[in-house]
N, CA, C, O and the ligand as a Tripos MOL2 file, in Angstrom:
@<TRIPOS>MOLECULE
protein
  261   259    66     0     0
PROTEIN
NO_CHARGES

@<TRIPOS>ATOM
      1 N         -28.8790  -29.0050   33.3830 N.3       1 MET1
      2 CA        -27.6320  -28.4330   32.8650 C.3       1 MET1
      3 C         -27.7620  -26.9180   32.6370 C.2       1 MET1
      4 O         -28.6310  -26.4320   31.9130 O.2       1 MET1
      5 N         -26.8900  -26.2460   33.2660 N.am      2 LEU2
      6 CA        -26.9510  -24.7950   33.1560 C.3       2 LEU2
      7 C         -26.0710  -24.2890   32.0090 C.2       2 LEU2
      8 O         -24.9490  -24.7390   31.7810 O.2       2 LEU2
      9 N         -26.6380  -23.3630   31.3370 N.am      3 ARG3
     10 CA        -25.8650  -22.7560   30.2600 C.3       3 ARG3
     11 C         -25.2460  -21.4660   30.7570 C.2       3 ARG3
     12 O         -25.9190  -20.5600   31.2490 O.2       3 ARG3
     13 N         -23.9840  -21.4270   30.6090 N.am      4 ARG4
     14 CA        -23.3290  -20.1920   31.0420 C.3       4 ARG4
     15 C         -23.4470  -19.1160   29.9870 C.2       4 ARG4
     16 O         -23.1520  -19.3210   28.8090 O.2       4 ARG4
     17 N         -23.8690  -18.0120   30.4310 N.am      5 LYS5
     18 CA        -23.9340  -16.8850   29.4990 C.3       5 LYS5
     19 C         -22.6330  -16.0940   29.5760 C.2       5 LYS5
     20 O         -22.0780  -15.8490   30.6480 O.2       5 LYS5
     21 N         -22.1910  -15.7220   28.4300 N.am      6 LYS6
     22 CA        -20.9940  -14.8900   28.4120 C.3       6 LYS6
     23 C         -21.3990  -13.4490   28.6740 C.2       6 LYS6
     24 O         -21.9420  -12.7680   27.8040 O.2       6 LYS6
     25 N         -21.1370  -13.0230   29.8350 N.am      7 THR7
     26 CA        -21.5630  -11.6740   30.2020 C.3       7 THR7
     27 C         -20.5640  -10.6290   29.7360 C.2       7 THR7
     28 O         -20.9090   -9.4720   29.4960 O.2       7 THR7
     29 N         -19.3450  -11.0560   29.6170 N.am      8 TRP8
     30 CA        -18.3450  -10.1000   29.1460 C.3       8 TRP8
     31 C         -17.8820  -10.4950   27.7660 C.2       8 TRP8
     32 O         -17.6040  -11.6630   27.4960 O.2       8 TRP8
     33 N         -17.8030   -9.5220   26.9080 N.am      9 ASN9
     34 CA        -17.2620   -9.8240   25.5890 C.3       9 ASN9
     35 C         -15.9940   -9.0170   25.3500 C.2       9 ASN9
     36 O         -15.9540   -7.7900   25.4320 O.2       9 ASN9
     37 N         -15.0090   -9.7620   25.0620 N.am     10 ARG10
     38 CA        -13.7310   -9.1180   24.8150 C.3      10 ARG10
     39 C         -13.7490   -8.3790   23.4980 C.2      10 ARG10
     40 O         -14.3060   -8.8520   22.5070 O.2      10 ARG10
     41 N         -13.1450   -7.2340   23.5010 N.am     11 LYS11
     42 CA        -12.9780   -6.5380   22.2420 C.3      11 LYS11
     43 C         -11.8110   -7.1830   21.5070 C.2      11 LYS11
     44 O         -10.6860   -7.2600   22.0020 O.2      11 LYS11
     45 N         -12.1270   -7.6310   20.3280 N.am     12 LYS12
     46 CA        -11.0790   -8.3280   19.5750 C.3      12 LYS12
     47 C         -10.0080   -7.3610   19.0840 C.2      12 LYS12
     48 O          -8.8070   -7.6270   19.1400 O.2      12 LYS12
     49 N         -10.4960   -6.2490   18.6110 N.am     13 ASN13
     50 CA         -9.5390   -5.2950   18.0610 C.3      13 ASN13
     51 C          -9.4420   -4.0430   18.9140 C.2      13 ASN13
     52 O         -10.3060   -3.1680   18.8640 O.2      13 ASN13
     53 N          -8.4310   -3.9780   19.6560 N.am     14 ILE14
     54 CA         -8.1740   -2.7540   20.3920 C.3      14 ILE14
     55 C          -7.2520   -1.9010   19.5310 C.2      14 ILE14
     56 O          -6.0990   -2.2510   19.2780 O.2      14 ILE14
     57 N          -7.7890   -0.7880   19.0950 N.am     15 ILE15
     58 CA         -7.0280    0.0450   18.1770 C.3      15 ILE15
     59 C          -6.0930    0.9660   18.9490 C.2      15 ILE15
     60 O          -6.5090    1.7490   19.8030 O.2      15 ILE15
     61 N          -4.8700    0.8430   18.6280 N.am     16 ARG16
     62 CA         -3.8640    1.6920   19.2670 C.3      16 ARG16
     63 C          -3.0320    2.3910   18.2060 C.2      16 ARG16
     64 O          -2.9260    1.9320   17.0690 O.2      16 ARG16
     65 N          -2.4630    3.4780   18.5920 N.am     17 ASN17
     66 CA         -1.5230    4.1390   17.6920 C.3      17 ASN17
     67 C          -0.1820    3.4230   17.7610 C.2      17 ASN17
     68 O           0.3620    3.1760   18.8380 O.2      17 ASN17
     69 N           0.3210    3.1050   16.6100 N.am     18 VAL18
     70 CA          1.6030    2.4040   16.5550 C.3      18 VAL18
     71 C           2.7480    3.3970   16.4550 C.2      18 VAL18
     72 O           3.7750    3.2560   17.1190 O.2      18 VAL18
     73 N           2.5560    4.3880   15.6260 N.am     19 GLY19
     74 CA          3.5900    5.3910   15.4200 C.3      19 GLY19
     75 C           3.4840    5.9600   14.0230 C.2      19 GLY19
     76 O           2.5910    5.5980   13.2570 O.2      19 GLY19
     77 N           4.3850    6.8370   13.7040 N.am     20 LEU20
     78 CA          4.3490    7.4540   12.3880 C.3      20 LEU20
     79 C           5.0110    6.5580   11.3570 C.2      20 LEU20
     80 O           6.0510    5.9490   11.6090 O.2      20 LEU20
     81 N           4.3970    6.4930   10.2140 N.am     21 CYS21
     82 CA          4.9150    5.6610    9.1330 C.3      21 CYS21
     83 C           6.2430    6.2170    8.6230 C.2      21 CYS21
     84 O           6.4230    7.4230    8.4520 O.2      21 CYS21
     85 N           7.1490    5.2950    8.3910 N.am     22 LYS22
     86 CA          8.4800    5.6640    7.9120 C.3      22 LYS22
     87 C           8.4150    6.3540    6.5550 C.2      22 LYS22
     88 O           9.2500    7.2000    6.2360 O.2      22 LYS22
     89 N           7.4330    5.9900    5.7760 N.am     23 TYR23
     90 CA          7.3690    6.4880    4.4030 C.3      23 TYR23
     91 C           6.4380    7.6740    4.2310 C.2      23 TYR23
     92 O           6.8390    8.7150    3.7110 O.2      23 TYR23
     93 N           5.1940    7.5180    4.6680 N.am     24 CYS24
     94 CA          4.2250    8.5840    4.4020 C.3      24 CYS24
     95 C           4.0470    9.5140    5.6000 C.2      24 CYS24
     96 O           3.3390   10.5170    5.5160 O.2      24 CYS24
     97 N           4.6860    9.1780    6.7010 N.am     25 ASN25
     98 CA          4.6940   10.0550    7.8780 C.3      25 ASN25
     99 C           3.3040   10.2580    8.4870 C.2      25 ASN25
    100 O           3.0360   11.2850    9.1110 O.2      25 ASN25
    101 N           2.4390    9.2890    8.3030 N.am     26 GLN26
    102 CA          1.1120    9.3820    8.9000 C.3      26 GLN26
    103 C           0.9750    8.3480   10.0180 C.2      26 GLN26
    104 O           1.6430    7.3140   10.0220 O.2      26 GLN26
    105 N           0.0980    8.6560   10.9540 N.am     27 MET27
    106 CA         -0.0750    7.7810   12.0910 C.3      27 MET27
    107 C          -0.6180    6.4180   11.6710 C.2      27 MET27
    108 O          -1.5940    6.3190   10.9270 O.2      27 MET27
    109 N           0.0200    5.4030   12.1540 N.am     28 ILE28
    110 CA         -0.4440    4.0480   11.9060 C.3      28 ILE28
    111 C          -1.2000    3.5810   13.1350 C.2      28 ILE28
    112 O          -0.7300    3.7460   14.2610 O.2      28 ILE28
    113 N          -2.3640    3.0010   12.9240 N.am     29 VAL29
    114 CA         -3.0910    2.3920   14.0280 C.3      29 VAL29
    115 C          -2.9940    0.8750   13.8960 C.2      29 VAL29
    116 O          -2.8280    0.3360   12.8020 O.2      29 VAL29
    117 N          -3.1010    0.2160   15.0220 N.am     30 SER30
    118 CA         -2.8850   -1.2310   15.0460 C.3      30 SER30
    119 C          -3.9510   -1.9840   14.2500 C.2      30 SER30
    120 O          -3.8300   -3.1870   14.0210 O.2      30 SER30
    121 N          -4.9670   -1.2850   13.8420 N.am     31 ASP31
    122 CA         -6.0230   -1.8620   13.0300 C.3      31 ASP31
    123 C          -5.5440   -2.1040   11.6000 C.2      31 ASP31
    124 O          -6.0590   -2.9740   10.8970 O.2      31 ASP31
    125 N          -4.5560   -1.3260   11.1870 N.am     32 GLU32
    126 CA         -4.0540   -1.4260    9.8270 C.3      32 GLU32
    127 C          -2.9410   -2.4660    9.7660 C.2      32 GLU32
    128 O          -2.3850   -2.8650   10.7890 O.2      32 GLU32
    129 N          -2.6350   -2.8860    8.5680 N.am     33 SER33
    130 CA         -1.5010   -3.7940    8.4320 C.3      33 SER33
    131 C          -0.2360   -2.9680    8.3000 C.2      33 SER33
    132 O          -0.1330   -2.0630    7.4720 O.2      33 SER33
    133 N           0.7190   -3.3120    9.1440 N.am     34 PHE34
    134 CA          1.9520   -2.5400    9.1480 C.3      34 PHE34
    135 C           3.1260   -3.4600    9.4430 C.2      34 PHE34
    136 O           2.9510   -4.6110    9.8450 O.2      34 PHE34
    137 N           4.2960   -2.9420    9.2410 N.am     35 VAL35
    138 CA          5.5060   -3.6940    9.5380 C.3      35 VAL35
    139 C           6.3530   -2.8840   10.5080 C.2      35 VAL35
    140 O           6.2100   -1.6660   10.6130 O.2      35 VAL35
    141 N           7.2250   -3.5690   11.2050 N.am     36 MET36
    142 CA          8.0870   -2.8840   12.1580 C.3      36 MET36
    143 C           9.5400   -3.0900   11.7490 C.2      36 MET36
    144 O          10.0220   -4.2170   11.6340 O.2      36 MET36
    145 N          10.2090   -1.9900   11.5370 N.am     37 PHE37
    146 CA         11.6070   -2.0730   11.1500 C.3      37 PHE37
    147 C          12.5050   -2.1140   12.3810 C.2      37 PHE37
    148 O          12.0540   -1.8960   13.5050 O.2      37 PHE37
    149 N          13.7430   -2.3890   12.1550 N.am     38 MET38
    150 CA         14.7110   -2.4040   13.2440 C.3      38 MET38
    151 C          14.7700   -1.0210   13.8880 C.2      38 MET38
    152 O          14.7430    0.0020   13.2050 O.2      38 MET38
    153 N          14.8490   -1.0170   15.1890 N.am     39 GLY39
    154 CA         14.8530    0.2550   15.8940 C.3      39 GLY39
    155 C          13.4460    0.6980   16.2580 C.2      39 GLY39
    156 O          13.2440    1.7860   16.7970 O.2      39 GLY39
    157 N          12.4780   -0.1570   15.9560 N.am     40 GLY40
    158 CA         11.0980    0.1360   16.3310 C.3      40 GLY40
    159 C          10.4370    1.1680   15.4570 C.2      40 GLY40
    160 O           9.5430    1.8870   15.9020 O.2      40 GLY40
    161 N          10.8720    1.2480   14.2080 N.am     41 ILE41
    162 CA         10.2530    2.2030   13.2880 C.3      41 ILE41
    163 C           9.1540    1.4980   12.5020 C.2      41 ILE41
    164 O           9.4210    0.5620   11.7480 O.2      41 ILE41
    165 N           7.9490    1.9410   12.6790 N.am     42 PRO42
    166 CA          6.8410    1.2950   11.9770 C.3      42 PRO42
    167 C           6.6110    1.8840   10.5880 C.2      42 PRO42
    168 O           7.0100    3.0120   10.2980 O.2      42 PRO42
    169 N           5.9680    1.1040    9.7500 N.am     43 ALA43
    170 CA          5.5950    1.5830    8.4190 C.3      43 ALA43
    171 C           4.3830    0.8080    7.9540 C.2      43 ALA43
    172 O           4.2130   -0.3650    8.2870 O.2      43 ALA43
    173 N           3.5540    1.4660    7.1900 N.am     44 HIS44
    174 CA          2.4270    0.7630    6.5860 C.3      44 HIS44
    175 C           2.9580   -0.3550    5.6910 C.2      44 HIS44
    176 O           3.9770   -0.2090    5.0160 O.2      44 HIS44
    177 N           2.2650   -1.4270    5.7060 N.am     45 TYR45
    178 CA          2.6590   -2.5300    4.8300 C.3      45 TYR45
    179 C           2.5890   -2.0980    3.3660 C.2      45 TYR45
    180 O           3.4590   -2.4230    2.5590 O.2      45 TYR45
    181 N           1.5320   -1.3610    3.0520 N.am     46 ALA46
    182 CA          1.3460   -0.8950    1.6770 C.3      46 ALA46
    183 C           2.4690    0.0460    1.2540 C.2      46 ALA46
    184 O           2.9570   -0.0180    0.1260 O.2      46 ALA46
    185 N           2.8700    0.9180    2.1710 N.am     47 CYS47
    186 CA          3.9480    1.8580    1.8680 C.3      47 CYS47
    187 C           5.2580    1.1200    1.6490 C.2      47 CYS47
    188 O           6.0150    1.4410    0.7320 O.2      47 CYS47
    189 N           5.5180    0.1420    2.4850 N.am     48 MET48
    190 CA          6.7470   -0.6310    2.3660 C.3      48 MET48
    191 C           6.7790   -1.3800    1.0430 C.2      48 MET48
    192 O           7.8000   -1.4380    0.3580 O.2      48 MET48
    193 N           5.6410   -1.9450    0.7090 N.am     49 LYS49
    194 CA          5.5600   -2.7190   -0.5170 C.3      49 LYS49
    195 C           5.7790   -1.8340   -1.7360 C.2      49 LYS49
    196 O           6.4560   -2.2080   -2.6940 O.2      49 LYS49
    197 N           5.1830   -0.6500   -1.6660 N.am     50 LYS50
    198 CA          5.3130    0.3050   -2.7510 C.3      50 LYS50
    199 C           6.7680    0.7280   -2.9110 C.2      50 LYS50
    200 O           7.2980    0.7930   -4.0210 O.2      50 LYS50
    201 N           7.3950    1.0140   -1.7820 N.am     51 ASP51
    202 CA          8.7950    1.4100   -1.7940 C.3      51 ASP51
    203 C           9.6710    0.2870   -2.3270 C.2      51 ASP51
    204 O          10.6240    0.5120   -3.0730 O.2      51 ASP51
    205 N           9.3260   -0.9000   -1.9310 N.am     52 ASP52
    206 CA         10.0630   -2.0820   -2.3640 C.3      52 ASP52
    207 C           9.9760   -2.2460   -3.8760 C.2      52 ASP52
    208 O          10.9630   -2.5520   -4.5450 O.2      52 ASP52
    209 N           8.7870   -2.0380   -4.3890 N.am     53 GLU53
    210 CA          8.5800   -2.1700   -5.8290 C.3      53 GLU53
    211 C           9.3410   -1.1030   -6.5970 C.2      53 GLU53
    212 O           9.9110   -1.3590   -7.6580 O.2      53 GLU53
    213 N           9.3360    0.0970   -6.0340 N.am     54 GLU54
    214 CA         10.0470    1.1870   -6.6960 C.3      54 GLU54
    215 C          11.5490    0.9310   -6.7320 C.2      54 GLU54
    216 O          12.2330    1.2310   -7.7100 O.2      54 GLU54
    217 N          12.0270    0.3780   -5.6500 N.am     55 ARG55
    218 CA         13.4630    0.0630   -5.6130 C.3      55 ARG55
    219 C          13.8160   -1.0120   -6.6170 C.2      55 ARG55
    220 O          14.8530   -0.9600   -7.2790 O.2      55 ARG55
    221 N          12.9380   -1.9760   -6.7110 N.am     56 GLN56
    222 CA         13.1880   -3.0510   -7.6600 C.3      56 GLN56
    223 C          13.2100   -2.5330   -9.0770 C.2      56 GLN56
    224 O          13.9780   -2.9950   -9.9210 O.2      56 GLN56
    225 N          12.3510   -1.5620   -9.3210 N.am     57 LEU57
    226 CA         12.3190   -0.9610  -10.6470 C.3      57 LEU57
    227 C          13.6250   -0.2240  -10.9260 C.2      57 LEU57
    228 O          14.1400   -0.2330  -12.0440 O.2      57 LEU57
    229 N          14.1420    0.4100   -9.8850 N.am     58 GLU58
    230 CA         15.3990    1.1330  -10.0540 C.3      58 GLU58
    231 C          16.5590    0.1760  -10.3100 C.2      58 GLU58
    232 O          17.4280    0.4190  -11.1460 O.2      58 GLU58
    233 N          16.5350   -0.9060   -9.5650 N.am     59 ILE59
    234 CA         17.6450   -1.8650   -9.6490 C.3      59 ILE59
    235 C          17.5840   -2.6770  -10.9530 C.2      59 ILE59
    236 O          18.5950   -3.0030  -11.5750 O.2      59 ILE59
    237 N          16.3510   -2.9750  -11.3160 N.am     60 GLU60
    238 CA         16.1610   -3.8490  -12.4730 C.3      60 GLU60
    239 C          16.8240   -3.2500  -13.7240 C.2      60 GLU60
    240 O          16.5170   -2.1250  -14.1170 O.2      60 GLU60
    241 N          17.7020   -3.9870  -14.3200 N.am     61 PRO61
    242 CA         18.3710   -3.4730  -15.5190 C.3      61 PRO61
    243 C          17.4360   -3.4450  -16.7180 C.2      61 PRO61
    244 O          16.5200   -4.2570  -16.8450 O.2      61 PRO61
    245 N          17.6900   -2.5250  -17.5490 N.am     62 LYS62
    246 CA         16.8630   -2.4150  -18.7520 C.3      62 LYS62
    247 C          17.2160   -3.5280  -19.7110 C.2      62 LYS62
    248 O          18.3770   -3.7480  -20.0570 O.2      62 LYS62
    249 N          16.2050   -4.2010  -20.1160 N.am     63 LYS63
    250 CA         16.4380   -5.3360  -20.9990 C.3      63 LYS63
    251 C          16.6220   -4.8850  -22.4460 C.2      63 LYS63
    252 O          17.4750   -5.3800  -23.1830 O.2      63 LYS63
    253 N          15.7950   -3.9410  -22.8040 N.am     64 GLU64
    254 CA         15.8790   -3.4680  -24.1630 C.3      64 GLU64
    255 C          16.1430   -1.9720  -24.1960 C.2      64 GLU64
    256 O          15.5060   -1.2020  -23.4770 O.2      64 GLU64
    257 N          17.0300   -1.5910  -24.9850 N.am     65 THR65
    258 CA         17.3090   -0.1620  -25.1030 C.3      65 THR65
    259 C          17.1950    0.2730  -26.5570 C.2      65 THR65
    260 O          17.3940    1.4480  -26.8670 O.2      65 THR65
    261 ZN          2.5020    4.8870    5.2600 Zn       66 ZN66
@<TRIPOS>BOND
     1     1     2 1
     2     2     3 1
     3     3     4 2
     4     3     5 am
     5     5     6 1
     6     6     7 1
     7     7     8 2
     8     7     9 am
     9     9    10 1
    10    10    11 1
    11    11    12 2
    12    11    13 am
    13    13    14 1
    14    14    15 1
    15    15    16 2
    16    15    17 am
    17    17    18 1
    18    18    19 1
    19    19    20 2
    20    19    21 am
    21    21    22 1
    22    22    23 1
    23    23    24 2
    24    23    25 am
    25    25    26 1
    26    26    27 1
    27    27    28 2
    28    27    29 am
    29    29    30 1
    30    30    31 1
    31    31    32 2
    32    31    33 am
    33    33    34 1
    34    34    35 1
    35    35    36 2
    36    35    37 am
    37    37    38 1
    38    38    39 1
    39    39    40 2
    40    39    41 am
    41    41    42 1
    42    42    43 1
    43    43    44 2
    44    43    45 am
    45    45    46 1
    46    46    47 1
    47    47    48 2
    48    47    49 am
    49    49    50 1
    50    50    51 1
    51    51    52 2
    52    51    53 am
    53    53    54 1
    54    54    55 1
    55    55    56 2
    56    55    57 am
    57    57    58 1
    58    58    59 1
    59    59    60 2
    60    59    61 am
    61    61    62 1
    62    62    63 1
    63    63    64 2
    64    63    65 am
    65    65    66 1
    66    66    67 1
    67    67    68 2
    68    67    69 am
    69    69    70 1
    70    70    71 1
    71    71    72 2
    72    71    73 am
    73    73    74 1
    74    74    75 1
    75    75    76 2
    76    75    77 am
    77    77    78 1
    78    78    79 1
    79    79    80 2
    80    79    81 am
    81    81    82 1
    82    82    83 1
    83    83    84 2
    84    83    85 am
    85    85    86 1
    86    86    87 1
    87    87    88 2
    88    87    89 am
    89    89    90 1
    90    90    91 1
    91    91    92 2
    92    91    93 am
    93    93    94 1
    94    94    95 1
    95    95    96 2
    96    95    97 am
    97    97    98 1
    98    98    99 1
    99    99   100 2
   100    99   101 am
   101   101   102 1
   102   102   103 1
   103   103   104 2
   104   103   105 am
   105   105   106 1
   106   106   107 1
   107   107   108 2
   108   107   109 am
   109   109   110 1
   110   110   111 1
   111   111   112 2
   112   111   113 am
   113   113   114 1
   114   114   115 1
   115   115   116 2
   116   115   117 am
   117   117   118 1
   118   118   119 1
   119   119   120 2
   120   119   121 am
   121   121   122 1
   122   122   123 1
   123   123   124 2
   124   123   125 am
   125   125   126 1
   126   126   127 1
   127   127   128 2
   128   127   129 am
   129   129   130 1
   130   130   131 1
   131   131   132 2
   132   131   133 am
   133   133   134 1
   134   134   135 1
   135   135   136 2
   136   135   137 am
   137   137   138 1
   138   138   139 1
   139   139   140 2
   140   139   141 am
   141   141   142 1
   142   142   143 1
   143   143   144 2
   144   143   145 am
   145   145   146 1
   146   146   147 1
   147   147   148 2
   148   147   149 am
   149   149   150 1
   150   150   151 1
   151   151   152 2
   152   151   153 am
   153   153   154 1
   154   154   155 1
   155   155   156 2
   156   155   157 am
   157   157   158 1
   158   158   159 1
   159   159   160 2
   160   159   161 am
   161   161   162 1
   162   162   163 1
   163   163   164 2
   164   163   165 am
   165   165   166 1
   166   166   167 1
   167   167   168 2
   168   167   169 am
   169   169   170 1
   170   170   171 1
   171   171   172 2
   172   171   173 am
   173   173   174 1
   174   174   175 1
   175   175   176 2
   176   175   177 am
   177   177   178 1
   178   178   179 1
   179   179   180 2
   180   179   181 am
   181   181   182 1
   182   182   183 1
   183   183   184 2
   184   183   185 am
   185   185   186 1
   186   186   187 1
   187   187   188 2
   188   187   189 am
   189   189   190 1
   190   190   191 1
   191   191   192 2
   192   191   193 am
   193   193   194 1
   194   194   195 1
   195   195   196 2
   196   195   197 am
   197   197   198 1
   198   198   199 1
   199   199   200 2
   200   199   201 am
   201   201   202 1
   202   202   203 1
   203   203   204 2
   204   203   205 am
   205   205   206 1
   206   206   207 1
   207   207   208 2
   208   207   209 am
   209   209   210 1
   210   210   211 1
   211   211   212 2
   212   211   213 am
   213   213   214 1
   214   214   215 1
   215   215   216 2
   216   215   217 am
   217   217   218 1
   218   218   219 1
   219   219   220 2
   220   219   221 am
   221   221   222 1
   222   222   223 1
   223   223   224 2
   224   223   225 am
   225   225   226 1
   226   226   227 1
   227   227   228 2
   228   227   229 am
   229   229   230 1
   230   230   231 1
   231   231   232 2
   232   231   233 am
   233   233   234 1
   234   234   235 1
   235   235   236 2
   236   235   237 am
   237   237   238 1
   238   238   239 1
   239   239   240 2
   240   239   241 am
   241   241   242 1
   242   242   243 1
   243   243   244 2
   244   243   245 am
   245   245   246 1
   246   246   247 1
   247   247   248 2
   248   247   249 am
   249   249   250 1
   250   250   251 1
   251   251   252 2
   252   251   253 am
   253   253   254 1
   254   254   255 1
   255   255   256 2
   256   255   257 am
   257   257   258 1
   258   258   259 1
   259   259   260 2
@<TRIPOS>SUBSTRUCTURE
     1 MET1         2 RESIDUE 1 A MET
     2 LEU2         6 RESIDUE 1 A LEU
     3 ARG3        10 RESIDUE 1 A ARG
     4 ARG4        14 RESIDUE 1 A ARG
     5 LYS5        18 RESIDUE 1 A LYS
     6 LYS6        22 RESIDUE 1 A LYS
     7 THR7        26 RESIDUE 1 A THR
     8 TRP8        30 RESIDUE 1 A TRP
     9 ASN9        34 RESIDUE 1 A ASN
    10 ARG10       38 RESIDUE 1 A ARG
    11 LYS11       42 RESIDUE 1 A LYS
    12 LYS12       46 RESIDUE 1 A LYS
    13 ASN13       50 RESIDUE 1 A ASN
    14 ILE14       54 RESIDUE 1 A ILE
    15 ILE15       58 RESIDUE 1 A ILE
    16 ARG16       62 RESIDUE 1 A ARG
    17 ASN17       66 RESIDUE 1 A ASN
    18 VAL18       70 RESIDUE 1 A VAL
    19 GLY19       74 RESIDUE 1 A GLY
    20 LEU20       78 RESIDUE 1 A LEU
    21 CYS21       82 RESIDUE 1 A CYS
    22 LYS22       86 RESIDUE 1 A LYS
    23 TYR23       90 RESIDUE 1 A TYR
    24 CYS24       94 RESIDUE 1 A CYS
    25 ASN25       98 RESIDUE 1 A ASN
    26 GLN26      102 RESIDUE 1 A GLN
    27 MET27      106 RESIDUE 1 A MET
    28 ILE28      110 RESIDUE 1 A ILE
    29 VAL29      114 RESIDUE 1 A VAL
    30 SER30      118 RESIDUE 1 A SER
    31 ASP31      122 RESIDUE 1 A ASP
    32 GLU32      126 RESIDUE 1 A GLU
    33 SER33      130 RESIDUE 1 A SER
    34 PHE34      134 RESIDUE 1 A PHE
    35 VAL35      138 RESIDUE 1 A VAL
    36 MET36      142 RESIDUE 1 A MET
    37 PHE37      146 RESIDUE 1 A PHE
    38 MET38      150 RESIDUE 1 A MET
    39 GLY39      154 RESIDUE 1 A GLY
    40 GLY40      158 RESIDUE 1 A GLY
    41 ILE41      162 RESIDUE 1 A ILE
    42 PRO42      166 RESIDUE 1 A PRO
    43 ALA43      170 RESIDUE 1 A ALA
    44 HIS44      174 RESIDUE 1 A HIS
    45 TYR45      178 RESIDUE 1 A TYR
    46 ALA46      182 RESIDUE 1 A ALA
    47 CYS47      186 RESIDUE 1 A CYS
    48 MET48      190 RESIDUE 1 A MET
    49 LYS49      194 RESIDUE 1 A LYS
    50 LYS50      198 RESIDUE 1 A LYS
    51 ASP51      202 RESIDUE 1 A ASP
    52 ASP52      206 RESIDUE 1 A ASP
    53 GLU53      210 RESIDUE 1 A GLU
    54 GLU54      214 RESIDUE 1 A GLU
    55 ARG55      218 RESIDUE 1 A ARG
    56 GLN56      222 RESIDUE 1 A GLN
    57 LEU57      226 RESIDUE 1 A LEU
    58 GLU58      230 RESIDUE 1 A GLU
    59 ILE59      234 RESIDUE 1 A ILE
    60 GLU60      238 RESIDUE 1 A GLU
    61 PRO61      242 RESIDUE 1 A PRO
    62 LYS62      246 RESIDUE 1 A LYS
    63 LYS63      250 RESIDUE 1 A LYS
    64 GLU64      254 RESIDUE 1 A GLU
    65 THR65      258 RESIDUE 1 A THR
    66 ZN66       261 GROUP 0 **** ****
């Protein structure tokens, strides 16, 4: 029985530039976690989450005044 050797190894992570982040305006690479908005506008996941939290804070009514 012959054992096949894997002579070629695929690169699992091919890093590519995705585009500029909608929020921080820095280049996103496909290695990072990011989201894609409508119209093909990319953003860092962290930036989106941060923005989302800030908006929620704005919307959230003050409970105690
Ligand atoms: Zn960003």
